[in-house]
C-alpha positions in Angstrom: 0.0 0.0 0.0 2.8 2.4 0.9 4.5 2.0 -2.5 1.3 3.2 -4.2 1.1 6.3 -2.1 3.0 8.6 -4.5 0.7 7.6 -7.4 -2.4 8.1 -5.2 -1.1 11.4 -4.1 -0.6 12.6 -7.7 -4.1 11.4 -8.7 -5.6 13.3 -5.8 -3.5 16.4 -6.5 -4.0 16.5 -10.2 -7.5 18.1 -10.3 -6.2 21.1 -8.2 -3.2 21.5 -10.5 -5.3 21.3 -13.6 -7.9 23.8 -12.3 -5.0 26.4 -11.7 -6.6 27.6 -8.5 -3.1 28.3 -7.2 -3.0 31.4 -9.5 -4.2 34.7 -8.0 -7.6 35.4 -9.5 -7.4 39.1 -9.9 -4.3 40.6 -11.5 -4.3 44.4 -11.3 -2.4 45.8 -14.2 -1.3 49.4 -14.2 -1.1 50.7 -17.7 -0.6 54.4 -18.4 -2.0 54.1 -21.9 -5.4 52.7 -20.8 -5.6 53.1 -17.1 -5.8 50.4 -14.4 -7.1 47.0 -15.5 -8.5 44.3 -13.3 -8.0 40.9 -15.0 -9.7 37.8 -13.7 -7.7 34.6 -14.3 -10.5 32.4 -13.1 -13.1 34.0 -15.4 -10.8 33.5 -18.4 -9.8 30.0 -17.4 -13.4 29.0 -17.1 -14.2 30.5 -20.6 -11.1 28.9 -22.2 -11.4 25.4 -20.6 -8.5 26.0 -18.2 -6.1 26.4 -21.1 -3.3 28.7 -19.9 -1.3 28.4 -23.0 -4.1 29.9 -25.0 -2.8 33.3 -23.8 0.7 32.5 -22.4 3.1 33.0 -24.0 1.6 33.9 -27.4 -0.4 37.0 -26.4 0.9 37.7 -22.9 4.3 36.7 -21.4 4.0 34.9 -18.1 6.4 37.5 -16.7 4.3 40.6 -16.4 7.4 42.8 -16.7 7.9 41.6 -20.3 4.4 42.7 -21.4 4.5 46.1 -23.2 1.7 48.5 -22.6 -0.7 49.0 -25.5 -3.3 51.6 -26.3 -7.0 51.0 -26.8 -6.5 51.7 -30.5 -3.8 49.0 -30.7 -6.1 46.6 -28.9 -8.9 47.4 -31.3 -6.4 46.3 -34.1 -5.9 42.9 -32.3 -3.0 43.4 -30.0 -3.0 42.3 -26.4 -6.6 41.8 -25.0 -7.9 42.7 -28.5 -6.6 39.3 -29.8 -9.8 37.8 -28.3 -11.9 40.9 -27.3 -12.7 41.7 -31.0 -16.5 41.3 -31.0 -16.2 37.8 -32.4 -14.5 35.7 -29.8 -15.5 37.9 -26.9 -17.0 41.4 -26.4 -15.0 44.1 -28.2 -12.6 46.3 -26.3 -14.6 49.3 -27.6 -17.5 48.5 -25.2 -18.1 47.2 -21.7 -15.3 49.3 -20.2 -16.3 48.6 -16.6 -15.7 44.9 -17.3 -12.0 45.5 -17.1 -11.5 49.0 -15.8 -12.6 49.6 -12.2 -14.9 52.6 -12.0 -14.4 54.1 -8.6 -15.0 57.6 -7.5 -12.1 60.0 -7.9 -11.1 62.7 -5.5 -9.0 65.6 -6.9 -7.1 67.5 -4.3 -7.5 71.2 -5.2 -7.2 74.5 -3.4 -10.9 75.2 -3.8 -11.7 72.1 -1.6 -11.3 68.5 -2.7 -13.5 67.8 -5.8 -15.2 64.4 -6.1 -16.1 62.7 -9.4 -18.5 59.9 -9.5 -18.1 57.5 -12.4 -21.4 55.8 -11.4 -23.4 59.0 -11.8 -21.7 59.9 -15.1 -21.8 56.5 -16.7 -25.6 56.4 -16.2 -25.8 59.3 -18.6 -22.8 59.0 -20.9 -20.5 56.3 -22.4 -16.9 56.1 -21.4 -15.8 57.3 -24.9 -17.7 60.6 -24.3 -14.9 61.6 -22.0 -12.0 59.2 -22.6 -9.5 59.8 -24.0 -10.4 63.2 -25.6 -11.2 65.1 -22.3 -9.5 62.9 -19.8 -6.7 60.4 -20.2 -7.4 57.3 -18.0 -4.1 57.9 -16.1 -4.8 60.8 -13.8 -1.1 61.7 -13.5 -1.1 62.5 -17.2 -4.0 65.0 -17.2 -3.3 68.7 -17.0 -4.6 70.6 -14.0 -7.0 73.3 -15.0 -8.3 76.3 -13.1 -11.9 77.1 -12.4 -11.6 79.9 -14.9 -10.4 77.5 -17.6 -13.3 75.1 -16.7 -15.7 78.1 -17.1 -14.2 78.6 -20.6 -15.0 74.9 -21.5 -11.8 73.0 -20.4 -12.0 69.7 -18.5 -15.2 69.3 -16.6 -16.4 72.6 -18.1 -16.9 70.8 -21.5 -20.2 69.5 -20.1 -20.7 71.5 -17.0 -21.5 74.6 -19.1 -24.9 75.5 -17.8 -26.6 73.8 -20.8 -25.5 70.2 -20.9 -25.1 70.1 -17.1 -25.0 72.6 -14.3 -22.3 75.2 -14.7 -19.0 75.0 -12.9 -19.8 78.5 -11.7 -22.7 77.2 -9.6 -23.5 74.4 -7.3 -20.0 74.2 -5.9 -20.9 71.7 -3.2 -22.0 69.2 -5.9 -18.3 68.5 -6.5 -16.3 70.3 -3.8 -16.3 69.3 -0.1 -17.3 72.4 1.6 -16.1 72.9 5.2 
């Protein structure tokens, strides 16, 4: 019985190795071209029949440091995630942004009092492409700071908050800024 223990051990261990549950499910990928991405290994393994080599190392290198950042336009042409997310194999990279990009509230630290931006409120009315990347680059560190006067003239939030499309940046200050 003891001599069969290694074989029995492998037989019992094999299902857990095959299911790849030893992999961290959510990989958070910081990409200055497209913003933060939350990638679910488990969701993709389930869809692809637990076939790791489907993506590694053809589309993505197993070593994350070796993966080059790509833009959404490059993905739309079939690079990176766009190899599958092309509208035929899986949903296209041009839609369902929140499936990959976490949409949390953003707080901007400004002299006028911290300004809060709610993705939830805005995505109920607009699509992501209404603002990204023309008004705002997904990487906040690459966006230019603008003054309230510049916003009043139509820059940044003022592109919509003009008094016609949405309330003006010159009114309802407490809608965005924490007032003390």
